[in-house]
Biopython code that builds the backbone (N, CA, C, O; Angstrom):
import numpy as np
from Bio.PDB.StructureBuilder import StructureBuilder

atoms = [
    (1, "MET", "N", (-130.054, -20.422, 18.451)),
    (1, "MET", "CA", (-129.136, -19.742, 19.578)),
    (1, "MET", "C", (-128.733, -18.416, 19.091)),
    (1, "MET", "O", (-128.283, -18.213, 17.963)),
    (2, "ARG", "N", (-128.935, -17.441, 20.080)),
    (2, "ARG", "CA", (-128.373, -16.259, 19.899)),
    (2, "ARG", "C", (-127.054, -16.022, 19.588)),
    (2, "ARG", "O", (-126.190, -16.715, 20.126)),
    (3, "HIS", "N", (-126.728, -15.077, 18.736)),
    (3, "HIS", "CA", (-125.240, -15.101, 18.526)),
    (3, "HIS", "C", (-124.701, -13.940, 19.632)),
    (3, "HIS", "O", (-125.474, -13.023, 19.910)),
    (4, "ARG", "N", (-123.705, -13.980, 20.097)),
    (4, "ARG", "CA", (-123.408, -13.169, 21.315)),
    (4, "ARG", "C", (-122.226, -12.339, 20.615)),
    (4, "ARG", "O", (-121.547, -12.756, 19.676)),
    (5, "VAL", "N", (-122.087, -10.927, 21.321)),
    (5, "VAL", "CA", (-120.968, -10.025, 20.857)),
    (5, "VAL", "C", (-119.977, -10.175, 21.990)),
    (5, "VAL", "O", (-120.274, -9.992, 23.171)),
    (6, "THR", "N", (-118.825, -10.505, 21.568)),
    (6, "THR", "CA", (-117.498, -10.384, 22.673)),
    (6, "THR", "C", (-116.965, -9.157, 22.639)),
    (6, "THR", "O", (-116.404, -8.622, 21.682)),
    (7, "ILE", "N", (-117.197, -8.635, 23.933)),
    (7, "ILE", "CA", (-116.309, -6.959, 23.769)),
    (7, "ILE", "C", (-115.145, -7.096, 25.112)),
    (7, "ILE", "O", (-115.272, -7.870, 26.061)),
    (8, "VAL", "N", (-114.221, -6.310, 24.936)),
    (8, "VAL", "CA", (-113.334, -6.093, 25.887)),
    (8, "VAL", "C", (-113.083, -4.310, 26.055)),
    (8, "VAL", "O", (-113.105, -3.489, 25.139)),
    (9, "ALA", "N", (-112.848, -4.051, 27.524)),
    (9, "ALA", "CA", (-112.702, -2.477, 27.687)),
    (9, "ALA", "C", (-111.219, -2.640, 28.049)),
    (9, "ALA", "O", (-110.864, -3.434, 28.920)),
    (10, "LEU", "N", (-110.280, -1.800, 27.298)),
    (10, "LEU", "CA", (-109.032, -1.427, 27.766)),
    (10, "LEU", "C", (-108.747, -0.675, 28.626)),
    (10, "LEU", "O", (-109.585, 0.213, 28.787)),
    (11, "GLN", "N", (-107.497, -0.630, 29.575)),
    (11, "GLN", "CA", (-107.590, 0.219, 30.302)),
    (11, "GLN", "C", (-107.260, 1.855, 29.773)),
    (11, "GLN", "O", (-106.443, 2.008, 28.865)),
    (12, "PRO", "N", (-107.892, 2.966, 30.349)),
    (12, "PRO", "CA", (-107.782, 4.014, 29.789)),
    (12, "PRO", "C", (-106.394, 4.532, 29.800)),
    (12, "PRO", "O", (-105.491, 3.990, 30.436)),
    (13, "LEU", "N", (-106.230, 5.740, 28.981)),
    (13, "LEU", "CA", (-104.711, 6.342, 28.994)),
    (13, "LEU", "C", (-105.159, 7.637, 30.333)),
    (13, "LEU", "O", (-106.258, 8.192, 30.345)),
    (14, "ASP", "N", (-104.315, 7.849, 31.119)),
    (14, "ASP", "CA", (-104.508, 8.761, 31.806)),
    (14, "ASP", "C", (-103.837, 9.978, 31.587)),
    (14, "ASP", "O", (-102.670, 10.043, 31.975)),
    (15, "LEU", "N", (-104.528, 11.304, 30.847)),
    (15, "LEU", "CA", (-103.707, 12.114, 30.282)),
    (15, "LEU", "C", (-103.807, 13.341, 31.504)),
    (15, "LEU", "O", (-103.036, 14.300, 31.453)),
    (16, "SER", "N", (-104.726, 13.225, 32.488)),
    (16, "SER", "CA", (-104.408, 14.091, 33.386)),
    (16, "SER", "C", (-103.497, 14.385, 34.381)),
    (16, "SER", "O", (-103.528, 15.449, 34.998)),
    (17, "LYS", "N", (-102.600, 13.418, 34.598)),
    (17, "LYS", "CA", (-101.439, 13.006, 35.639)),
    (17, "LYS", "C", (-101.824, 13.974, 36.881)),
    (17, "LYS", "O", (-100.955, 14.546, 37.540)),
    (18, "ASN", "N", (-102.927, 14.075, 37.083)),
    (18, "ASN", "CA", (-103.786, 14.432, 38.506)),
    (18, "ASN", "C", (-103.907, 12.964, 39.643)),
    (18, "ASN", "O", (-104.928, 12.278, 39.686)),
    (19, "PRO", "N", (-102.670, 12.683, 40.496)),
    (19, "PRO", "CA", (-102.866, 11.620, 41.365)),
    (19, "PRO", "C", (-104.486, 11.710, 42.185)),
    (19, "PRO", "O", (-104.904, 10.899, 43.011)),
    (20, "ASP", "N", (-105.037, 12.649, 41.794)),
    (20, "ASP", "CA", (-106.667, 12.168, 42.273)),
    (20, "ASP", "C", (-107.802, 11.423, 41.341)),
    (20, "ASP", "O", (-108.904, 10.996, 41.688)),
    (21, "SER", "N", (-107.168, 11.405, 40.028)),
    (21, "SER", "CA", (-107.913, 11.022, 38.883)),
    (21, "SER", "C", (-107.375, 9.579, 38.599)),
    (21, "SER", "O", (-107.882, 8.841, 37.755)),
    (22, "ALA", "N", (-106.155, 9.196, 39.487)),
    (22, "ALA", "CA", (-105.265, 7.990, 38.670)),
    (22, "ALA", "C", (-106.476, 6.514, 39.179)),
    (22, "ALA", "O", (-106.072, 5.375, 38.948)),
    (23, "HIS", "N", (-107.899, 6.706, 39.849)),
    (23, "HIS", "CA", (-108.362, 5.520, 40.280)),
    (23, "HIS", "C", (-109.333, 5.169, 39.056)),
    (23, "HIS", "O", (-109.955, 4.122, 38.880)),
    (24, "TRP", "N", (-109.296, 6.478, 38.144)),
    (24, "TRP", "CA", (-110.258, 5.593, 37.032)),
    (24, "TRP", "C", (-109.813, 5.139, 35.767)),
    (24, "TRP", "O", (-110.515, 4.848, 34.798)),
    (25, "ARG", "N", (-108.069, 5.091, 35.909)),
    (25, "ARG", "CA", (-107.632, 3.881, 34.955)),
    (25, "ARG", "C", (-108.050, 2.462, 35.208)),
    (25, "ARG", "O", (-107.974, 1.576, 34.357)),
    (26, "TYR", "N", (-108.605, 2.262, 36.734)),
    (26, "TYR", "CA", (-108.840, 0.984, 36.894)),
    (26, "TYR", "C", (-110.236, 0.922, 37.140)),
    (26, "TYR", "O", (-110.896, -0.070, 36.829)),
    (27, "SER", "N", (-110.783, 2.050, 37.749)),
    (27, "SER", "CA", (-112.614, 1.953, 37.773)),
    (27, "SER", "C", (-113.379, 2.101, 36.600)),
    (27, "SER", "O", (-114.551, 1.732, 36.671)),
    (28, "ILE", "N", (-112.980, 2.545, 35.575)),
    (28, "ILE", "CA", (-113.749, 2.504, 34.264)),
    (28, "ILE", "C", (-113.685, 1.269, 33.690)),
    (28, "ILE", "O", (-114.756, 0.939, 33.179)),
    (29, "PRO", "N", (-112.596, 0.280, 33.570)),
    (29, "PRO", "CA", (-112.766, -0.740, 33.094)),
    (29, "PRO", "C", (-113.204, -1.889, 33.639)),
    (29, "PRO", "O", (-113.346, -2.908, 32.962)),
    (30, "GLU", "N", (-113.500, -1.817, 35.119)),
    (30, "GLU", "CA", (-114.092, -2.408, 36.145)),
    (30, "GLU", "C", (-115.515, -2.427, 35.810)),
    (30, "GLU", "O", (-116.146, -3.458, 35.575)),
    (31, "LEU", "N", (-115.984, -1.269, 35.798)),
    (31, "LEU", "CA", (-117.350, -0.801, 35.660)),
    (31, "LEU", "C", (-117.861, -1.469, 34.081)),
    (31, "LEU", "O", (-118.848, -2.124, 33.747)),
    (32, "LEU", "N", (-117.018, -1.100, 33.554)),
    (32, "LEU", "CA", (-117.663, -1.641, 31.826)),
    (32, "LEU", "C", (-117.510, -3.163, 31.822)),
    (32, "LEU", "O", (-118.246, -3.823, 31.090)),
    (33, "ASN", "N", (-116.545, -3.791, 32.643)),
    (33, "ASN", "CA", (-116.385, -5.373, 32.269)),
    (33, "ASN", "C", (-117.324, -6.179, 33.379)),
    (33, "ASN", "O", (-117.599, -7.379, 33.360)),
    (34, "SER", "N", (-117.718, -5.228, 34.306)),
    (34, "SER", "CA", (-118.346, -6.021, 35.028)),
    (34, "SER", "C", (-120.079, -6.081, 34.983)),
    (34, "SER", "O", (-120.706, -7.121, 35.185)),
    (35, "GLN", "N", (-120.806, -4.554, 34.629)),
    (35, "GLN", "CA", (-121.942, -4.524, 34.610)),
    (35, "GLN", "C", (-122.421, -5.296, 33.296)),
    (35, "GLN", "O", (-123.272, -6.117, 33.637)),
    (36, "PRO", "N", (-122.234, -5.330, 32.186)),
    (36, "PRO", "CA", (-122.777, -6.135, 31.247)),
    (36, "PRO", "C", (-122.727, -7.627, 31.228)),
    (36, "PRO", "O", (-123.338, -8.376, 30.465)),
    (37, "LYS", "N", (-121.885, -7.946, 32.211)),
    (37, "LYS", "CA", (-122.148, -9.299, 32.383)),
    (37, "LYS", "C", (-123.413, -10.400, 32.324)),
    (37, "LYS", "O", (-123.531, -11.497, 31.779)),
    (38, "GLU", "N", (-124.431, -9.453, 33.271)),
    (38, "GLU", "CA", (-125.740, -9.728, 33.338)),
    (38, "GLU", "C", (-126.789, -10.105, 31.633)),
    (38, "GLU", "O", (-127.722, -10.900, 31.523)),
    (39, "ALA", "N", (-126.230, -9.279, 30.625)),
    (39, "ALA", "CA", (-126.970, -9.744, 29.347)),
    (39, "ALA", "C", (-126.290, -10.959, 29.034)),
    (39, "ALA", "O", (-125.157, -11.358, 29.304)),
    (40, "SER", "N", (-127.478, -11.575, 28.247)),
    (40, "SER", "CA", (-127.251, -12.769, 27.716)),
    (40, "SER", "C", (-126.478, -12.581, 26.226)),
    (40, "SER", "O", (-125.773, -13.525, 25.867)),
    (41, "ALA", "N", (-126.547, -11.792, 25.635)),
    (41, "ALA", "CA", (-125.836, -11.737, 24.328)),
    (41, "ALA", "C", (-124.366, -11.081, 24.187)),
    (41, "ALA", "O", (-123.770, -10.859, 23.133)),
    (42, "ILE", "N", (-123.931, -10.828, 25.490)),
    (42, "ILE", "CA", (-122.309, -10.218, 25.451)),
    (42, "ILE", "C", (-122.047, -11.378, 26.225)),
    (42, "ILE", "O", (-122.749, -12.140, 26.890)),
    (43, "ARG", "N", (-120.290, -11.263, 25.827)),
    (43, "ARG", "CA", (-119.480, -12.312, 26.583)),
    (43, "ARG", "C", (-118.259, -10.929, 26.982)),
    (43, "ARG", "O", (-117.932, -9.954, 26.305)),
    (44, "ILE", "N", (-117.881, -11.314, 28.162)),
    (44, "ILE", "CA", (-116.738, -10.212, 28.921)),
    (44, "ILE", "C", (-115.184, -11.207, 28.822)),
    (44, "ILE", "O", (-115.024, -12.265, 29.431)),
    (45, "LEU", "N", (-114.453, -10.744, 28.171)),
    (45, "LEU", "CA", (-113.117, -11.178, 28.247)),
    (45, "LEU", "C", (-112.482, -10.826, 29.309)),
    (45, "LEU", "O", (-112.353, -9.643, 29.627)),
    (46, "PRO", "N", (-111.910, -12.014, 30.126)),
    (46, "PRO", "CA", (-111.151, -11.866, 31.492)),
    (46, "PRO", "C", (-110.073, -11.300, 31.177)),
    (46, "PRO", "O", (-109.709, -11.369, 30.003)),
    (47, "GLU", "N", (-109.171, -10.493, 32.280)),
    (47, "GLU", "CA", (-107.933, -9.909, 32.119)),
    (47, "GLU", "C", (-106.837, -10.505, 31.926)),
    (47, "GLU", "O", (-105.745, -9.968, 31.737)),
    (48, "SER", "N", (-107.178, -12.120, 31.982)),
    (48, "SER", "CA", (-105.668, -12.723, 31.260)),
    (48, "SER", "C", (-105.904, -12.589, 29.826)),
    (48, "SER", "O", (-104.874, -12.357, 29.193)),
    (49, "SER", "N", (-106.754, -12.653, 29.281)),
    (49, "SER", "CA", (-106.944, -12.518, 27.766)),
    (49, "SER", "C", (-106.305, -11.399, 27.637)),
    (49, "SER", "O", (-105.175, -11.433, 27.149)),
    (50, "VAL", "N", (-106.848, -10.233, 28.019)),
    (50, "VAL", "CA", (-106.178, -9.021, 27.483)),
    (50, "VAL", "C", (-104.943, -8.679, 27.674)),
    (50, "VAL", "O", (-104.445, -7.836, 26.929)),
    (51, "SER", "N", (-104.056, -9.371, 28.906)),
    (51, "SER", "CA", (-102.463, -9.415, 29.128)),
    (51, "SER", "C", (-102.223, -10.232, 28.166)),
    (51, "SER", "O", (-101.321, -9.884, 27.403)),
    (52, "TYR", "N", (-102.754, -11.232, 27.951)),
    (52, "TYR", "CA", (-101.660, -12.122, 26.642)),
    (52, "TYR", "C", (-102.098, -11.216, 25.479)),
    (52, "TYR", "O", (-101.086, -11.252, 24.779)),
    (53, "ALA", "N", (-102.690, -10.683, 25.047)),
    (53, "ALA", "CA", (-103.111, -9.822, 23.684)),
    (53, "ALA", "C", (-101.493, -8.716, 23.875)),
    (53, "ALA", "O", (-100.492, -8.580, 23.172)),
    (54, "PHE", "N", (-101.876, -8.205, 24.989)),
    (54, "PHE", "CA", (-100.562, -7.081, 25.002)),
    (54, "PHE", "C", (-99.125, -7.341, 24.708)),
    (54, "PHE", "O", (-98.239, -6.753, 24.088)),
    (55, "ARG", "N", (-99.246, -8.633, 25.503)),
    (55, "ARG", "CA", (-97.780, -9.384, 25.290)),
    (55, "ARG", "C", (-97.402, -10.026, 24.010)),
    (55, "ARG", "O", (-96.234, -10.009, 23.623)),
    (56, "GLU", "N", (-98.476, -10.663, 23.257)),
    (56, "GLU", "CA", (-98.347, -10.973, 21.756)),
    (56, "GLU", "C", (-97.735, -9.773, 21.310)),
    (56, "GLU", "O", (-96.548, -9.786, 20.986)),
    (57, "LEU", "N", (-98.304, -8.907, 21.267)),
    (57, "LEU", "CA", (-97.982, -7.694, 20.625)),
    (57, "LEU", "C", (-96.853, -6.815, 20.789)),
    (57, "LEU", "O", (-96.464, -6.044, 19.912)),
    (58, "LYS", "N", (-96.373, -6.935, 21.843)),
    (58, "LYS", "CA", (-95.187, -6.369, 22.497)),
    (58, "LYS", "C", (-95.554, -5.280, 22.875)),
    (58, "LYS", "O", (-94.737, -4.394, 22.622)),
    (59, "LEU", "N", (-96.819, -4.829, 23.592)),
    (59, "LEU", "CA", (-97.479, -3.482, 24.205)),
    (59, "LEU", "C", (-97.613, -3.437, 25.691)),
    (59, "LEU", "O", (-97.518, -4.458, 26.372)),
    (60, "GLU", "N", (-97.796, -2.450, 26.109)),
    (60, "GLU", "CA", (-97.938, -2.156, 27.280)),
    (60, "GLU", "C", (-98.948, -1.736, 28.168)),
    (60, "GLU", "O", (-98.804, -0.596, 28.612)),
    (61, "PRO", "N", (-99.923, -2.367, 28.532)),
    (61, "PRO", "CA", (-101.239, -1.726, 29.186)),
    (61, "PRO", "C", (-100.899, -0.123, 29.742)),
    (61, "PRO", "O", (-99.859, 0.207, 30.312)),
    (62, "GLY", "N", (-102.175, 0.861, 29.386)),
    (62, "GLY", "CA", (-101.789, 2.028, 29.826)),
    (62, "GLY", "C", (-101.324, 3.148, 28.666)),
    (62, "GLY", "O", (-101.743, 4.302, 28.574)),
    (63, "GLN", "N", (-100.113, 2.327, 27.608)),
    (63, "GLN", "CA", (-99.402, 3.250, 26.519)),
    (63, "GLN", "C", (-100.719, 3.834, 25.567)),
    (63, "GLN", "O", (-101.857, 3.374, 25.472)),
    (64, "PRO", "N", (-100.184, 4.870, 24.994)),
    (64, "PRO", "CA", (-101.338, 5.651, 24.324)),
    (64, "PRO", "C", (-101.053, 4.303, 22.690)),
    (64, "PRO", "O", (-99.967, 3.844, 22.334)),
    (65, "LEU", "N", (-101.933, 4.122, 22.287)),
    (65, "LEU", "CA", (-102.154, 2.899, 21.216)),
    (65, "LEU", "C", (-102.962, 3.674, 20.032)),
    (65, "LEU", "O", (-104.005, 4.313, 20.168)),
    (66, "LYS", "N", (-102.355, 3.499, 19.055)),
    (66, "LYS", "CA", (-103.065, 3.841, 17.729)),
    (66, "LYS", "C", (-104.186, 3.074, 17.341)),
    (66, "LYS", "O", (-104.339, 1.982, 17.888)),
    (67, "PRO", "N", (-105.050, 3.480, 16.434)),
    (67, "PRO", "CA", (-105.945, 2.888, 16.254)),
    (67, "PRO", "C", (-105.758, 1.485, 15.508)),
    (67, "PRO", "O", (-106.693, 0.690, 15.604)),
    (68, "ASP", "N", (-104.698, 1.138, 14.818)),
    (68, "ASP", "CA", (-104.576, 0.104, 14.336)),
    (68, "ASP", "C", (-103.813, -1.285, 15.359)),
    (68, "ASP", "O", (-103.769, -2.491, 15.116)),
    (69, "GLN", "N", (-103.313, -0.541, 16.468)),
    (69, "GLN", "CA", (-102.928, -1.534, 17.343)),
    (69, "GLN", "C", (-104.111, -1.990, 17.900)),
    (69, "GLN", "O", (-104.299, -3.197, 18.056)),
    (70, "VAL", "N", (-105.033, -1.052, 18.257)),
    (70, "VAL", "CA", (-106.373, -1.372, 18.974)),
    (70, "VAL", "C", (-106.785, -2.274, 18.336)),
    (70, "VAL", "O", (-106.937, -3.317, 18.972)),
    (71, "ARG", "N", (-107.176, -2.302, 16.714)),
    (71, "ARG", "CA", (-107.839, -3.577, 15.772)),
    (71, "ARG", "C", (-106.914, -4.453, 15.940)),
    (71, "ARG", "O", (-107.516, -5.523, 16.027)),
    (72, "LYS", "N", (-105.492, -4.692, 16.065)),
    (72, "LYS", "CA", (-104.722, -5.992, 16.038)),
    (72, "LYS", "C", (-104.932, -6.725, 17.233)),
    (72, "LYS", "O", (-105.114, -7.924, 17.447)),
    (73, "LEU", "N", (-104.836, -5.351, 18.235)),
    (73, "LEU", "CA", (-105.399, -6.414, 19.686)),
    (73, "LEU", "C", (-107.045, -7.144, 19.707)),
    (73, "LEU", "O", (-107.309, -8.200, 20.282)),
    (74, "GLY", "N", (-107.681, -6.596, 19.210)),
    (74, "GLY", "CA", (-109.047, -7.217, 19.079)),
    (74, "GLY", "C", (-108.851, -8.244, 18.321)),
    (74, "GLY", "O", (-109.375, -9.219, 18.860)),
    (75, "GLU", "N", (-108.234, -8.586, 17.091)),
    (75, "GLU", "CA", (-107.887, -9.772, 16.252)),
    (75, "GLU", "C", (-107.350, -10.875, 17.308)),
    (75, "GLU", "O", (-107.829, -11.990, 17.514)),
    (76, "VAL", "N", (-106.300, -10.305, 17.885)),
    (76, "VAL", "CA", (-105.763, -11.526, 18.705)),
    (76, "VAL", "C", (-106.669, -12.008, 19.731)),
    (76, "VAL", "O", (-106.683, -13.219, 19.955)),
    (77, "MET", "N", (-107.448, -11.210, 20.405)),
    (77, "MET", "CA", (-108.587, -11.779, 21.529)),
    (77, "MET", "C", (-109.798, -12.291, 20.786)),
    (77, "MET", "O", (-110.818, -12.793, 21.260)),
    (78, "GLU", "N", (-109.482, -12.063, 19.529)),
    (78, "GLU", "CA", (-111.007, -12.394, 18.707)),
    (78, "GLU", "C", (-112.092, -11.875, 19.319)),
    (78, "GLU", "O", (-112.940, -12.623, 19.805)),
    (79, "VAL", "N", (-112.216, -10.299, 19.380)),
    (79, "VAL", "CA", (-113.760, -9.844, 19.963)),
    (79, "VAL", "C", (-113.813, -9.189, 18.638)),
    (79, "VAL", "O", (-112.979, -9.125, 17.735)),
    (80, "GLN", "N", (-115.071, -8.696, 18.763)),
    (80, "GLN", "CA", (-115.816, -7.904, 17.566)),
    (80, "GLN", "C", (-115.991, -6.519, 17.886)),
    (80, "GLN", "O", (-116.454, -5.666, 17.128)),
    (81, "ARG", "N", (-115.543, -6.334, 19.200)),
    (81, "ARG", "CA", (-115.727, -4.799, 19.850)),
    (81, "ARG", "C", (-114.493, -4.443, 20.605)),
    (81, "ARG", "O", (-114.054, -5.278, 21.396)),
    (82, "VAL", "N", (-113.844, -3.235, 20.448)),
    (82, "VAL", "CA", (-112.839, -3.162, 21.750)),
    (82, "VAL", "C", (-113.078, -1.274, 22.402)),
    (82, "VAL", "O", (-112.863, -0.244, 21.762)),
    (83, "ILE", "N", (-113.577, -1.412, 23.839)),
    (83, "ILE", "CA", (-113.753, -0.033, 24.225)),
    (83, "ILE", "C", (-112.220, 0.385, 24.602)),
    (83, "ILE", "O", (-111.453, -0.394, 25.168)),
    (84, "TRP", "N", (-111.894, 1.628, 24.240)),
    (84, "TRP", "CA", (-110.535, 2.344, 24.249)),
    (84, "TRP", "C", (-110.994, 3.889, 24.305)),
    (84, "TRP", "O", (-111.885, 4.453, 23.669)),
    (85, "GLY", "N", (-109.960, 4.470, 25.424)),
    (85, "GLY", "CA", (-110.142, 5.539, 25.475)),
    (85, "GLY", "C", (-108.981, 6.327, 26.547)),
    (85, "GLY", "O", (-107.881, 5.888, 26.881)),
    (86, "GLY", "N", (-109.548, 7.469, 26.900)),
    (86, "GLY", "CA", (-108.551, 7.721, 27.926)),
    (86, "GLY", "C", (-109.343, 8.871, 28.768)),
    (86, "GLY", "O", (-110.374, 9.333, 28.279)),
    (87, "THR", "N", (-108.845, 9.363, 30.098)),
    (87, "THR", "CA", (-109.161, 10.462, 30.773)),
    (87, "THR", "C", (-108.471, 11.679, 30.759)),
    (87, "THR", "O", (-107.280, 11.533, 30.481)),
    (88, "GLN", "N", (-108.840, 12.887, 30.978)),
    (88, "GLN", "CA", (-108.353, 14.155, 30.950)),
    (88, "GLN", "C", (-109.161, 14.943, 31.967)),
    (88, "GLN", "O", (-110.388, 14.861, 32.023)),
    (89, "GLY", "N", (-108.369, 15.772, 32.834)),
    (89, "GLY", "CA", (-108.710, 16.261, 33.627)),
    (89, "GLY", "C", (-109.504, 17.826, 33.327)),
    (89, "GLY", "O", (-109.737, 18.146, 32.161)),
    (90, "VAL", "N", (-109.796, 18.530, 34.208)),
    (90, "VAL", "CA", (-110.234, 19.994, 33.770)),
    (90, "VAL", "C", (-109.568, 20.776, 34.457)),
    (90, "VAL", "O", (-109.709, 21.991, 34.321)),
]
sb = StructureBuilder()
sb.init_structure("model")
sb.init_model(0)
sb.init_chain("A")
sb.init_seg("    ")
for serial, (resi, resn, name, xyz) in enumerate(atoms, 1):
    if name == "N":
        sb.init_residue(resn, " ", resi, " ")
    sb.init_atom(name, np.array(xyz, "f"), 0.0, 1.0, " ", f" {name:<3s}", serial, name[0])
structure = sb.get_structure()
């Protein structure tokens, strides 16, 4: 039996404040969470697990997160990796 890595992609923080770029907050996690599902060694958590972890830690999706908060989110969701970041227009 192969060991599977569990990952989760959090909604990126939109630093651009540009309405034309707002779709990236939803598009990036969707792309990152849907594409690897074909790989046999990766398990993608459902959005309900992410929502639960945010509620458990009294955090809001889309708020700026510190590395320690991301680590705690990963612990609550029991994942080995968390994809986390933001977007910024030029």
